[in-house]
PDB file of N, CA, C and O in Angstrom:
ATOM      1  N   MET A   1      92.290 -72.384  33.684  1.00  0.00           N
ATOM      2  CA  MET A   1      93.518 -72.543  32.948  1.00  0.00           C
ATOM      3  C   MET A   1      93.315 -72.176  31.480  1.00  0.00           C
ATOM      4  O   MET A   1      94.277 -71.811  30.805  1.00  0.00           O
ATOM      5  N   GLY A   2      92.084 -72.266  30.968  1.00  0.00           N
ATOM      6  CA  GLY A   2      91.813 -71.945  29.575  1.00  0.00           C
ATOM      7  C   GLY A   2      92.074 -70.482  29.261  1.00  0.00           C
ATOM      8  O   GLY A   2      92.574 -70.156  28.184  1.00  0.00           O
ATOM      9  N   VAL A   3      91.737 -69.589  30.202  1.00  0.00           N
ATOM     10  CA  VAL A   3      91.979 -68.169  30.004  1.00  0.00           C
ATOM     11  C   VAL A   3      93.479 -67.908  29.945  1.00  0.00           C
ATOM     12  O   VAL A   3      93.946 -67.103  29.140  1.00  0.00           O
ATOM     13  N   PHE A   4      94.228 -68.594  30.805  1.00  0.00           N
ATOM     14  CA  PHE A   4      95.680 -68.440  30.810  1.00  0.00           C
ATOM     15  C   PHE A   4      96.255 -68.841  29.466  1.00  0.00           C
ATOM     16  O   PHE A   4      97.113 -68.146  28.922  1.00  0.00           O
ATOM     17  N   ARG A   5      95.785 -69.964  28.925  1.00  0.00           N
ATOM     18  CA  ARG A   5      96.256 -70.397  27.609  1.00  0.00           C
ATOM     19  C   ARG A   5      95.894 -69.375  26.554  1.00  0.00           C
ATOM     20  O   ARG A   5      96.683 -69.107  25.648  1.00  0.00           O
ATOM     21  N   GLY A   6      94.691 -68.795  26.664  1.00  0.00           N
ATOM     22  CA  GLY A   6      94.275 -67.768  25.720  1.00  0.00           C
ATOM     23  C   GLY A   6      95.158 -66.543  25.799  1.00  0.00           C
ATOM     24  O   GLY A   6      95.500 -65.945  24.779  1.00  0.00           O
ATOM     25  N   LEU A   7      95.531 -66.169  27.023  1.00  0.00           N
ATOM     26  CA  LEU A   7      96.419 -65.036  27.223  1.00  0.00           C
ATOM     27  C   LEU A   7      97.776 -65.323  26.606  1.00  0.00           C
ATOM     28  O   LEU A   7      98.340 -64.473  25.917  1.00  0.00           O
ATOM     29  N   MET A   8      98.301 -66.509  26.848  1.00  0.00           N
ATOM     30  CA  MET A   8      99.600 -66.858  26.305  1.00  0.00           C
ATOM     31  C   MET A   8      99.547 -66.961  24.782  1.00  0.00           C
ATOM     32  O   MET A   8     100.499 -66.577  24.102  1.00  0.00           O
ATOM     33  N   SER A   9      98.444 -67.475  24.246  1.00  0.00           N
ATOM     34  CA  SER A   9      98.305 -67.546  22.788  1.00  0.00           C
ATOM     35  C   SER A   9      98.284 -66.153  22.188  1.00  0.00           C
ATOM     36  O   SER A   9      98.924 -65.893  21.169  1.00  0.00           O
ATOM     37  N   ALA A  10      97.543 -65.260  22.829  1.00  0.00           N
ATOM     38  CA  ALA A  10      97.484 -63.885  22.338  1.00  0.00           C
ATOM     39  C   ALA A  10      98.857 -63.244  22.425  1.00  0.00           C
ATOM     40  O   ALA A  10      99.247 -62.482  21.540  1.00  0.00           O
ATOM     41  N   LYS A  11      99.593 -63.548  23.489  1.00  0.00           N
ATOM     42  CA  LYS A  11     100.932 -62.991  23.632  1.00  0.00           C
ATOM     43  C   LYS A  11     101.820 -63.471  22.487  1.00  0.00           C
ATOM     44  O   LYS A  11     102.575 -62.684  21.916  1.00  0.00           O
ATOM     45  N   LYS A  12     101.734 -64.754  22.151  1.00  0.00           N
ATOM     46  CA  LYS A  12     102.547 -65.293  21.067  1.00  0.00           C
ATOM     47  C   LYS A  12     102.173 -64.678  19.729  1.00  0.00           C
ATOM     48  O   LYS A  12     103.038 -64.407  18.897  1.00  0.00           O
ATOM     49  N   ILE A  13     100.876 -64.459  19.528  1.00  0.00           N
ATOM     50  CA  ILE A  13     100.413 -63.884  18.267  1.00  0.00           C
ATOM     51  C   ILE A  13     100.982 -62.486  18.087  1.00  0.00           C
ATOM     52  O   ILE A  13     101.422 -62.128  16.994  1.00  0.00           O
ATOM     53  N   PHE A  14     100.974 -61.688  19.163  1.00  0.00           N
ATOM     54  CA  PHE A  14     101.374 -60.297  19.055  1.00  0.00           C
ATOM     55  C   PHE A  14     102.829 -60.047  19.420  1.00  0.00           C
ATOM     56  O   PHE A  14     103.323 -58.933  19.247  1.00  0.00           O
ATOM     57  N   GLN A  15     103.515 -61.051  19.915  1.00  0.00           N
ATOM     58  CA  GLN A  15     104.917 -60.881  20.256  1.00  0.00           C
ATOM     59  C   GLN A  15     105.709 -60.623  18.976  1.00  0.00           C
ATOM     60  O   GLN A  15     105.511 -61.300  17.967  1.00  0.00           O
ATOM     61  N   GLY A  16     106.578 -59.670  19.026  1.00  0.00           N
ATOM     62  CA  GLY A  16     107.386 -59.365  17.854  1.00  0.00           C
ATOM     63  C   GLY A  16     106.766 -58.301  16.957  1.00  0.00           C
ATOM     64  O   GLY A  16     107.444 -57.772  16.076  1.00  0.00           O
ATOM     65  N   ARG A  17     105.509 -57.980  17.157  1.00  0.00           N
ATOM     66  CA  ARG A  17     104.896 -56.904  16.381  1.00  0.00           C
ATOM     67  C   ARG A  17     105.201 -55.581  17.044  1.00  0.00           C
ATOM     68  O   ARG A  17     105.609 -55.539  18.204  1.00  0.00           O
ATOM     69  N   SER A  18     105.008 -54.519  16.324  1.00  0.00           N
ATOM     70  CA  SER A  18     105.265 -53.195  16.886  1.00  0.00           C
ATOM     71  C   SER A  18     104.234 -52.880  17.960  1.00  0.00           C
ATOM     72  O   SER A  18     103.174 -53.503  18.029  1.00  0.00           O
ATOM     73  N   MET A  19     104.565 -51.904  18.793  1.00  0.00           N
ATOM     74  CA  MET A  19     103.658 -51.496  19.862  1.00  0.00           C
ATOM     75  C   MET A  19     102.348 -50.944  19.298  1.00  0.00           C
ATOM     76  O   MET A  19     101.329 -50.926  19.989  1.00  0.00           O
ATOM     77  N   ALA A  20     102.377 -50.504  18.065  1.00  0.00           N
ATOM     78  CA  ALA A  20     101.183 -49.928  17.455  1.00  0.00           C
ATOM     79  C   ALA A  20     100.303 -50.999  16.802  1.00  0.00           C
ATOM     80  O   ALA A  20      99.332 -50.670  16.121  1.00  0.00           O
ATOM     81  N   ALA A  21     100.634 -52.260  17.003  1.00  0.00           N
ATOM     82  CA  ALA A  21      99.842 -53.340  16.398  1.00  0.00           C
ATOM     83  C   ALA A  21      98.390 -53.230  16.851  1.00  0.00           C
ATOM     84  O   ALA A  21      98.110 -52.820  17.977  1.00  0.00           O
ATOM     85  N   SER A  22      97.488 -53.593  15.977  1.00  0.00           N
ATOM     86  CA  SER A  22      96.075 -53.499  16.313  1.00  0.00           C
ATOM     87  C   SER A  22      95.694 -54.539  17.353  1.00  0.00           C
ATOM     88  O   SER A  22      96.334 -55.583  17.482  1.00  0.00           O
ATOM     89  N   THR A  23      94.656 -54.233  18.078  1.00  0.00           N
ATOM     90  CA  THR A  23      94.143 -55.123  19.110  1.00  0.00           C
ATOM     91  C   THR A  23      92.800 -55.661  18.625  1.00  0.00           C
ATOM     92  O   THR A  23      91.953 -54.880  18.191  1.00  0.00           O
ATOM     93  N   PRO A  24      92.585 -56.968  18.688  1.00  0.00           N
ATOM     94  CA  PRO A  24      91.315 -57.532  18.224  1.00  0.00           C
ATOM     95  C   PRO A  24      90.129 -57.000  19.024  1.00  0.00           C
ATOM     96  O   PRO A  24      90.266 -56.629  20.190  1.00  0.00           O
ATOM     97  N   LYS A  25      88.988 -56.969  18.392  1.00  0.00           N
ATOM     98  CA  LYS A  25      87.762 -56.527  19.042  1.00  0.00           C
ATOM     99  C   LYS A  25      87.492 -57.423  20.253  1.00  0.00           C
ATOM    100  O   LYS A  25      87.619 -58.644  20.168  1.00  0.00           O
ATOM    101  N   GLY A  26      87.121 -56.814  21.369  1.00  0.00           N
ATOM    102  CA  GLY A  26      86.828 -57.556  22.586  1.00  0.00           C
ATOM    103  C   GLY A  26      88.053 -57.771  23.468  1.00  0.00           C
ATOM    104  O   GLY A  26      87.963 -58.432  24.502  1.00  0.00           O
ATOM    105  N   PHE A  27      89.185 -57.222  23.072  1.00  0.00           N
ATOM    106  CA  PHE A  27      90.421 -57.343  23.835  1.00  0.00           C
ATOM    107  C   PHE A  27      91.009 -55.954  24.052  1.00  0.00           C
ATOM    108  O   PHE A  27      90.624 -54.996  23.381  1.00  0.00           O
ATOM    109  N   LEU A  28      91.943 -55.851  24.992  1.00  0.00           N
ATOM    110  CA  LEU A  28      92.651 -54.607  25.189  1.00  0.00           C
ATOM    111  C   LEU A  28      94.121 -54.893  25.423  1.00  0.00           C
ATOM    112  O   LEU A  28      94.498 -55.955  25.917  1.00  0.00           O
ATOM    113  N   ALA A  29      94.935 -53.930  25.061  1.00  0.00           N
ATOM    114  CA  ALA A  29      96.380 -54.062  25.259  1.00  0.00           C
ATOM    115  C   ALA A  29      96.731 -53.546  26.643  1.00  0.00           C
ATOM    116  O   ALA A  29      96.263 -52.487  27.062  1.00  0.00           O
ATOM    117  N   VAL A  30      97.555 -54.298  27.343  1.00  0.00           N
ATOM    118  CA  VAL A  30      98.021 -53.933  28.662  1.00  0.00           C
ATOM    119  C   VAL A  30      99.542 -54.045  28.643  1.00  0.00           C
ATOM    120  O   VAL A  30     100.094 -55.042  28.177  1.00  0.00           O
ATOM    121  N   TYR A  31     100.207 -53.022  29.147  1.00  0.00           N
ATOM    122  CA  TYR A  31     101.663 -53.041  29.229  1.00  0.00           C
ATOM    123  C   TYR A  31     102.048 -53.388  30.664  1.00  0.00           C
ATOM    124  O   TYR A  31     101.647 -52.709  31.609  1.00  0.00           O
ATOM    125  N   VAL A  32     102.828 -54.451  30.809  1.00  0.00           N
ATOM    126  CA  VAL A  32     103.144 -54.997  32.129  1.00  0.00           C
ATOM    127  C   VAL A  32     104.651 -55.058  32.321  1.00  0.00           C
ATOM    128  O   VAL A  32     105.392 -55.420  31.407  1.00  0.00           O
ATOM    129  N   GLY A  33     105.091 -54.703  33.505  1.00  0.00           N
ATOM    130  CA  GLY A  33     106.503 -54.828  33.841  1.00  0.00           C
ATOM    131  C   GLY A  33     106.965 -53.703  34.733  1.00  0.00           C
ATOM    132  O   GLY A  33     106.267 -52.708  34.929  1.00  0.00           O
ATOM    133  N   GLU A  34     108.152 -53.880  35.267  1.00  0.00           N
ATOM    134  CA  GLU A  34     108.710 -52.855  36.148  1.00  0.00           C
ATOM    135  C   GLU A  34     109.715 -51.972  35.414  1.00  0.00           C
ATOM    136  O   GLU A  34     109.604 -50.747  35.460  1.00  0.00           O
ATOM    137  N   SER A  35     110.670 -52.560  34.755  1.00  0.00           N
ATOM    138  CA  SER A  35     111.641 -51.752  34.019  1.00  0.00           C
ATOM    139  C   SER A  35     111.434 -51.873  32.513  1.00  0.00           C
ATOM    140  O   SER A  35     111.501 -50.877  31.793  1.00  0.00           O
ATOM    141  N   GLN A  36     111.187 -53.070  32.043  1.00  0.00           N
ATOM    142  CA  GLN A  36     110.929 -53.293  30.621  1.00  0.00           C
ATOM    143  C   GLN A  36     109.488 -53.762  30.469  1.00  0.00           C
ATOM    144  O   GLN A  36     109.109 -54.812  30.988  1.00  0.00           O
ATOM    145  N   MET A  37     108.694 -52.980  29.757  1.00  0.00           N
ATOM    146  CA  MET A  37     107.277 -53.297  29.591  1.00  0.00           C
ATOM    147  C   MET A  37     107.068 -54.311  28.477  1.00  0.00           C
ATOM    148  O   MET A  37     107.687 -54.233  27.416  1.00  0.00           O
ATOM    149  N   LYS A  38     106.175 -55.270  28.745  1.00  0.00           N
ATOM    150  CA  LYS A  38     105.750 -56.225  27.720  1.00  0.00           C
ATOM    151  C   LYS A  38     104.275 -55.979  27.444  1.00  0.00           C
ATOM    152  O   LYS A  38     103.502 -55.654  28.345  1.00  0.00           O
ATOM    153  N   ARG A  39     103.911 -56.136  26.213  1.00  0.00           N
ATOM    154  CA  ARG A  39     102.523 -55.922  25.795  1.00  0.00           C
ATOM    155  C   ARG A  39     101.773 -57.240  25.845  1.00  0.00           C
ATOM    156  O   ARG A  39     102.190 -58.232  25.247  1.00  0.00           O
ATOM    157  N   TYR A  40     100.667 -57.237  26.560  1.00  0.00           N
ATOM    158  CA  TYR A  40      99.777 -58.398  26.617  1.00  0.00           C
ATOM    159  C   TYR A  40      98.432 -57.993  26.052  1.00  0.00           C
ATOM    160  O   TYR A  40      98.015 -56.841  26.174  1.00  0.00           O
ATOM    161  N   ILE A  41      97.767 -58.929  25.443  1.00  0.00           N
ATOM    162  CA  ILE A  41      96.415 -58.732  24.938  1.00  0.00           C
ATOM    163  C   ILE A  41      95.497 -59.544  25.848  1.00  0.00           C
ATOM    164  O   ILE A  41      95.626 -60.764  25.947  1.00  0.00           O
ATOM    165  N   VAL A  42      94.568 -58.851  26.511  1.00  0.00           N
ATOM    166  CA  VAL A  42      93.672 -59.530  27.443  1.00  0.00           C
ATOM    167  C   VAL A  42      92.219 -59.254  27.069  1.00  0.00           C
ATOM    168  O   VAL A  42      91.920 -58.214  26.482  1.00  0.00           O
ATOM    169  N   PRO A  43      91.320 -60.167  27.398  1.00  0.00           N
ATOM    170  CA  PRO A  43      89.901 -59.935  27.120  1.00  0.00           C
ATOM    171  C   PRO A  43      89.376 -58.742  27.920  1.00  0.00           C
ATOM    172  O   PRO A  43      89.765 -58.545  29.072  1.00  0.00           O
ATOM    173  N   VAL A  44      88.511 -57.963  27.323  1.00  0.00           N
ATOM    174  CA  VAL A  44      87.892 -56.827  28.000  1.00  0.00           C
ATOM    175  C   VAL A  44      87.139 -57.305  29.241  1.00  0.00           C
ATOM    176  O   VAL A  44      87.008 -56.553  30.206  1.00  0.00           O
ATOM    177  N   SER A  45      86.652 -58.522  29.230  1.00  0.00           N
ATOM    178  CA  SER A  45      85.899 -59.069  30.374  1.00  0.00           C
ATOM    179  C   SER A  45      86.727 -59.086  31.655  1.00  0.00           C
ATOM    180  O   SER A  45      86.162 -59.142  32.747  1.00  0.00           O
ATOM    181  N   TYR A  46      88.062 -59.040  31.543  1.00  0.00           N
ATOM    182  CA  TYR A  46      88.912 -58.983  32.739  1.00  0.00           C
ATOM    183  C   TYR A  46      88.604 -57.750  33.574  1.00  0.00           C
ATOM    184  O   TYR A  46      88.799 -57.767  34.790  1.00  0.00           O
ATOM    185  N   LEU A  47      88.127 -56.680  32.943  1.00  0.00           N
ATOM    186  CA  LEU A  47      87.818 -55.448  33.670  1.00  0.00           C
ATOM    187  C   LEU A  47      86.685 -55.642  34.667  1.00  0.00           C
ATOM    188  O   LEU A  47      86.527 -54.835  35.584  1.00  0.00           O
ATOM    189  N   ASN A  48      85.895 -56.696  34.504  1.00  0.00           N
ATOM    190  CA  ASN A  48      84.821 -57.004  35.438  1.00  0.00           C
ATOM    191  C   ASN A  48      85.264 -57.915  36.577  1.00  0.00           C
ATOM    192  O   ASN A  48      84.492 -58.155  37.505  1.00  0.00           O
ATOM    193  N   GLN A  49      86.467 -58.415  36.524  1.00  0.00           N
ATOM    194  CA  GLN A  49      86.962 -59.359  37.527  1.00  0.00           C
ATOM    195  C   GLN A  49      87.569 -58.604  38.718  1.00  0.00           C
ATOM    196  O   GLN A  49      88.435 -57.750  38.529  1.00  0.00           O
ATOM    197  N   PRO A  50      87.123 -58.910  39.935  1.00  0.00           N
ATOM    198  CA  PRO A  50      87.625 -58.215  41.124  1.00  0.00           C
ATOM    199  C   PRO A  50      89.148 -58.281  41.283  1.00  0.00           C
ATOM    200  O   PRO A  50      89.763 -57.285  41.664  1.00  0.00           O
ATOM    201  N   SER A  51      89.757 -59.412  41.003  1.00  0.00           N
ATOM    202  CA  SER A  51      91.208 -59.521  41.192  1.00  0.00           C
ATOM    203  C   SER A  51      91.968 -58.657  40.178  1.00  0.00           C
ATOM    204  O   SER A  51      93.003 -58.081  40.511  1.00  0.00           O
ATOM    205  N   PHE A  52      91.460 -58.564  38.949  1.00  0.00           N
ATOM    206  CA  PHE A  52      92.105 -57.727  37.938  1.00  0.00           C
ATOM    207  C   PHE A  52      91.916 -56.254  38.291  1.00  0.00           C
ATOM    208  O   PHE A  52      92.844 -55.456  38.155  1.00  0.00           O
ATOM    209  N   ARG A  53      90.719 -55.895  38.741  1.00  0.00           N
ATOM    210  CA  ARG A  53      90.472 -54.509  39.154  1.00  0.00           C
ATOM    211  C   ARG A  53      91.330 -54.135  40.348  1.00  0.00           C
ATOM    212  O   ARG A  53      91.791 -52.998  40.447  1.00  0.00           O
ATOM    213  N   ALA A  54      91.552 -55.081  41.261  1.00  0.00           N
ATOM    214  CA  ALA A  54      92.418 -54.818  42.414  1.00  0.00           C
ATOM    215  C   ALA A  54      93.847 -54.541  41.953  1.00  0.00           C
ATOM    216  O   ALA A  54      94.516 -53.653  42.480  1.00  0.00           O
ATOM    217  N   LEU A  55      94.301 -55.298  40.976  1.00  0.00           N
ATOM    218  CA  LEU A  55      95.638 -55.084  40.419  1.00  0.00           C
ATOM    219  C   LEU A  55      95.736 -53.697  39.779  1.00  0.00           C
ATOM    220  O   LEU A  55      96.735 -53.001  39.958  1.00  0.00           O
ATOM    221  N   LEU A  56      94.710 -53.296  39.038  1.00  0.00           N
ATOM    222  CA  LEU A  56      94.686 -51.963  38.434  1.00  0.00           C
ATOM    223  C   LEU A  56      94.646 -50.869  39.498  1.00  0.00           C
ATOM    224  O   LEU A  56      95.335 -49.855  39.383  1.00  0.00           O
ATOM    225  N   SER A  57      93.840 -51.081  40.523  1.00  0.00           N
ATOM    226  CA  SER A  57      93.719 -50.096  41.597  1.00  0.00           C
ATOM    227  C   SER A  57      95.040 -49.923  42.339  1.00  0.00           C
ATOM    228  O   SER A  57      95.449 -48.803  42.645  1.00  0.00           O
ATOM    229  N   GLN A  58      95.694 -51.027  42.622  1.00  0.00           N
ATOM    230  CA  GLN A  58      96.984 -50.963  43.304  1.00  0.00           C
ATOM    231  C   GLN A  58      98.009 -50.228  42.439  1.00  0.00           C
ATOM    232  O   GLN A  58      98.799 -49.431  42.946  1.00  0.00           O
ATOM    233  N   SER A  59      97.994 -50.496  41.146  1.00  0.00           N
ATOM    234  CA  SER A  59      98.906 -49.806  40.225  1.00  0.00           C
ATOM    235  C   SER A  59      98.620 -48.309  40.201  1.00  0.00           C
ATOM    236  O   SER A  59      99.544 -47.494  40.188  1.00  0.00           O
ATOM    237  N   GLU A  60      97.333 -47.949  40.195  1.00  0.00           N
ATOM    238  CA  GLU A  60      96.958 -46.537  40.188  1.00  0.00           C
ATOM    239  C   GLU A  60      97.442 -45.848  41.461  1.00  0.00           C
ATOM    240  O   GLU A  60      97.993 -44.748  41.402  1.00  0.00           O
ATOM    241  N   GLN A  61      97.240 -46.487  42.607  1.00  0.00           N
ATOM    242  CA  GLN A  61      97.637 -45.889  43.885  1.00  0.00           C
ATOM    243  C   GLN A  61      99.145 -45.685  43.968  1.00  0.00           C
ATOM    244  O   GLN A  61      99.615 -44.665  44.470  1.00  0.00           O
ATOM    245  N   GLU A  62      99.891 -46.653  43.476  1.00  0.00           N
ATOM    246  CA  GLU A  62     101.342 -46.576  43.573  1.00  0.00           C
ATOM    247  C   GLU A  62     101.981 -45.717  42.490  1.00  0.00           C
ATOM    248  O   GLU A  62     102.967 -45.026  42.746  1.00  0.00           O
ATOM    249  N   PHE A  63     101.418 -45.757  41.267  1.00  0.00           N
ATOM    250  CA  PHE A  63     102.090 -45.140  40.135  1.00  0.00           C
ATOM    251  C   PHE A  63     101.251 -44.147  39.356  1.00  0.00           C
ATOM    252  O   PHE A  63     101.791 -43.448  38.498  1.00  0.00           O
ATOM    253  N   GLY A  64      99.967 -44.052  39.611  1.00  0.00           N
ATOM    254  CA  GLY A  64      99.102 -43.168  38.847  1.00  0.00           C
ATOM    255  C   GLY A  64      98.853 -43.720  37.451  1.00  0.00           C
ATOM    256  O   GLY A  64      99.214 -44.858  37.154  1.00  0.00           O
ATOM    257  N   PHE A  65      98.233 -42.910  36.593  1.00  0.00           N
ATOM    258  CA  PHE A  65      97.909 -43.372  35.247  1.00  0.00           C
ATOM    259  C   PHE A  65      98.733 -42.688  34.167  1.00  0.00           C
ATOM    260  O   PHE A  65      98.554 -42.991  32.988  1.00  0.00           O
ATOM    261  N   ASP A  66      99.619 -41.788  34.522  1.00  0.00           N
ATOM    262  CA  ASP A  66     100.404 -41.052  33.538  1.00  0.00           C
ATOM    263  C   ASP A  66     101.684 -41.817  33.226  1.00  0.00           C
ATOM    264  O   ASP A  66     102.682 -41.693  33.936  1.00  0.00           O
ATOM    265  N   HIS A  67     101.645 -42.608  32.158  1.00  0.00           N
ATOM    266  CA  HIS A  67     102.793 -43.414  31.776  1.00  0.00           C
ATOM    267  C   HIS A  67     103.155 -43.156  30.321  1.00  0.00           C
ATOM    268  O   HIS A  67     102.275 -42.885  29.505  1.00  0.00           O
ATOM    269  N   PRO A  68     104.434 -43.237  29.987  1.00  0.00           N
ATOM    270  CA  PRO A  68     104.880 -42.932  28.623  1.00  0.00           C
ATOM    271  C   PRO A  68     104.386 -43.915  27.558  1.00  0.00           C
ATOM    272  O   PRO A  68     104.415 -43.589  26.371  1.00  0.00           O
ATOM    273  N   MET A  69     103.935 -45.106  27.953  1.00  0.00           N
ATOM    274  CA  MET A  69     103.484 -46.091  26.968  1.00  0.00           C
ATOM    275  C   MET A  69     102.197 -45.632  26.289  1.00  0.00           C
ATOM    276  O   MET A  69     101.910 -46.034  25.162  1.00  0.00           O
ATOM    277  N   GLY A  70     101.420 -44.787  26.976  1.00  0.00           N
ATOM    278  CA  GLY A  70     100.198 -44.274  26.387  1.00  0.00           C
ATOM    279  C   GLY A  70      99.020 -45.216  26.510  1.00  0.00           C
ATOM    280  O   GLY A  70      97.895 -44.820  26.205  1.00  0.00           O
ATOM    281  N   GLY A  71      99.232 -46.438  26.940  1.00  0.00           N
ATOM    282  CA  GLY A  71      98.156 -47.404  27.103  1.00  0.00           C
ATOM    283  C   GLY A  71      97.940 -47.727  28.564  1.00  0.00           C
ATOM    284  O   GLY A  71      98.488 -47.068  29.448  1.00  0.00           O
ATOM    285  N   LEU A  72      97.152 -48.728  28.808  1.00  0.00           N
ATOM    286  CA  LEU A  72      96.916 -49.197  30.160  1.00  0.00           C
ATOM    287  C   LEU A  72      98.193 -49.864  30.643  1.00  0.00           C
ATOM    288  O   LEU A  72      98.618 -50.879  30.092  1.00  0.00           O
ATOM    289  N   THR A  73      98.806 -49.291  31.677  1.00  0.00           N
ATOM    290  CA  THR A  73     100.096 -49.765  32.158  1.00  0.00           C
ATOM    291  C   THR A  73      99.958 -50.313  33.565  1.00  0.00           C
ATOM    292  O   THR A  73      99.393 -49.661  34.443  1.00  0.00           O
ATOM    293  N   ILE A  74     100.475 -51.508  33.773  1.00  0.00           N
ATOM    294  CA  ILE A  74     100.483 -52.118  35.089  1.00  0.00           C
ATOM    295  C   ILE A  74     101.944 -52.381  35.442  1.00  0.00           C
ATOM    296  O   ILE A  74     102.518 -53.388  35.026  1.00  0.00           O
ATOM    297  N   PRO A  75     102.546 -51.468  36.214  1.00  0.00           N
ATOM    298  CA  PRO A  75     103.968 -51.600  36.530  1.00  0.00           C
ATOM    299  C   PRO A  75     104.215 -52.560  37.694  1.00  0.00           C
ATOM    300  O   PRO A  75     104.696 -52.161  38.755  1.00  0.00           O
ATOM    301  N   CYS A  76     103.884 -53.808  37.478  1.00  0.00           N
ATOM    302  CA  CYS A  76     104.098 -54.839  38.492  1.00  0.00           C
ATOM    303  C   CYS A  76     104.967 -55.932  37.870  1.00  0.00           C
ATOM    304  O   CYS A  76     105.137 -55.970  36.651  1.00  0.00           O
ATOM    305  N   PRO A  77     105.512 -56.814  38.694  1.00  0.00           N
ATOM    306  CA  PRO A  77     106.280 -57.923  38.120  1.00  0.00           C
ATOM    307  C   PRO A  77     105.414 -58.741  37.160  1.00  0.00           C
ATOM    308  O   PRO A  77     104.234 -58.978  37.421  1.00  0.00           O
ATOM    309  N   GLU A  78     105.999 -59.159  36.075  1.00  0.00           N
ATOM    310  CA  GLU A  78     105.268 -59.922  35.061  1.00  0.00           C
ATOM    311  C   GLU A  78     104.663 -61.198  35.646  1.00  0.00           C
ATOM    312  O   GLU A  78     103.548 -61.575  35.285  1.00  0.00           O
ATOM    313  N   ASP A  79     105.386 -61.864  36.544  1.00  0.00           N
ATOM    314  CA  ASP A  79     104.865 -63.103  37.134  1.00  0.00           C
ATOM    315  C   ASP A  79     103.635 -62.841  37.991  1.00  0.00           C
ATOM    316  O   ASP A  79     102.759 -63.701  38.079  1.00  0.00           O
ATOM    317  N   THR A  80     103.547 -61.666  38.629  1.00  0.00           N
ATOM    318  CA  THR A  80     102.351 -61.314  39.400  1.00  0.00           C
ATOM    319  C   THR A  80     101.162 -61.170  38.468  1.00  0.00           C
ATOM    320  O   THR A  80     100.076 -61.672  38.758  1.00  0.00           O
ATOM    321  N   PHE A  81     101.362 -60.490  37.354  1.00  0.00           N
ATOM    322  CA  PHE A  81     100.296 -60.310  36.368  1.00  0.00           C
ATOM    323  C   PHE A  81      99.818 -61.660  35.844  1.00  0.00           C
ATOM    324  O   PHE A  81      98.614 -61.894  35.737  1.00  0.00           O
ATOM    325  N   ILE A  82     100.739 -62.532  35.523  1.00  0.00           N
ATOM    326  CA  ILE A  82     100.382 -63.854  34.998  1.00  0.00           C
ATOM    327  C   ILE A  82      99.646 -64.673  36.058  1.00  0.00           C
ATOM    328  O   ILE A  82      98.698 -65.389  35.735  1.00  0.00           O
ATOM    329  N   THR A  83     100.070 -64.574  37.311  1.00  0.00           N
ATOM    330  CA  THR A  83      99.390 -65.293  38.396  1.00  0.00           C
ATOM    331  C   THR A  83      97.949 -64.825  38.522  1.00  0.00           C
ATOM    332  O   THR A  83      97.036 -65.645  38.616  1.00  0.00           O
ATOM    333  N   VAL A  84      97.740 -63.514  38.524  1.00  0.00           N
ATOM    334  CA  VAL A  84      96.384 -62.959  38.657  1.00  0.00           C
ATOM    335  C   VAL A  84      95.520 -63.358  37.469  1.00  0.00           C
ATOM    336  O   VAL A  84      94.403 -63.840  37.656  1.00  0.00           O
ATOM    337  N   THR A  85      96.016 -63.168  36.256  1.00  0.00           N
ATOM    338  CA  THR A  85      95.203 -63.454  35.077  1.00  0.00           C
ATOM    339  C   THR A  85      94.976 -64.943  34.856  1.00  0.00           C
ATOM    340  O   THR A  85      93.976 -65.326  34.249  1.00  0.00           O
ATOM    341  N   SER A  86      95.880 -65.786  35.335  1.00  0.00           N
ATOM    342  CA  SER A  86      95.683 -67.229  35.157  1.00  0.00           C
ATOM    343  C   SER A  86      94.548 -67.747  36.026  1.00  0.00           C
ATOM    344  O   SER A  86      94.022 -68.832  35.776  1.00  0.00           O
ATOM    345  N   GLN A  87      94.162 -66.982  37.049  1.00  0.00           N
ATOM    346  CA  GLN A  87      93.091 -67.395  37.944  1.00  0.00           C
ATOM    347  C   GLN A  87      91.720 -66.877  37.519  1.00  0.00           C
ATOM    348  O   GLN A  87      90.709 -67.212  38.136  1.00  0.00           O
ATOM    349  N   LEU A  88      91.685 -66.064  36.470  1.00  0.00           N
ATOM    350  CA  LEU A  88      90.411 -65.497  36.010  1.00  0.00           C
ATOM    351  C   LEU A  88      89.647 -66.494  35.145  1.00  0.00           C
ATOM    352  O   LEU A  88      90.234 -67.296  34.419  1.00  0.00           O
ATOM    353  N   HIS A  89      88.345 -66.420  35.241  1.00  0.00           N
ATOM    354  CA  HIS A  89      87.485 -67.327  34.458  1.00  0.00           C
ATOM    355  C   HIS A  89      86.685 -66.546  33.455  1.00  0.00           C
ATOM    356  O   HIS A  89      85.904 -67.127  32.702  1.00  0.00           O
TER     357      HIS A  89
END
């Protein structure tokens, strides 16, 4: 649950800033959503987590990596993203 709180804290910190806002060292920006993308800041360590990689792989298979946001885009429901990331340690 601590990682989830960290994710939500990071979201609050960066919410309202422009899409070009800087990302702290050790974190990466991820754009999540189906029609309207929201920017989340997640720890780079998530890339080592099997469930997060599965989410990325599924997104790649369904949508590819060519997205107009220019960043790492996960076009899935926001609640799915939050469910997956809340379970990461």
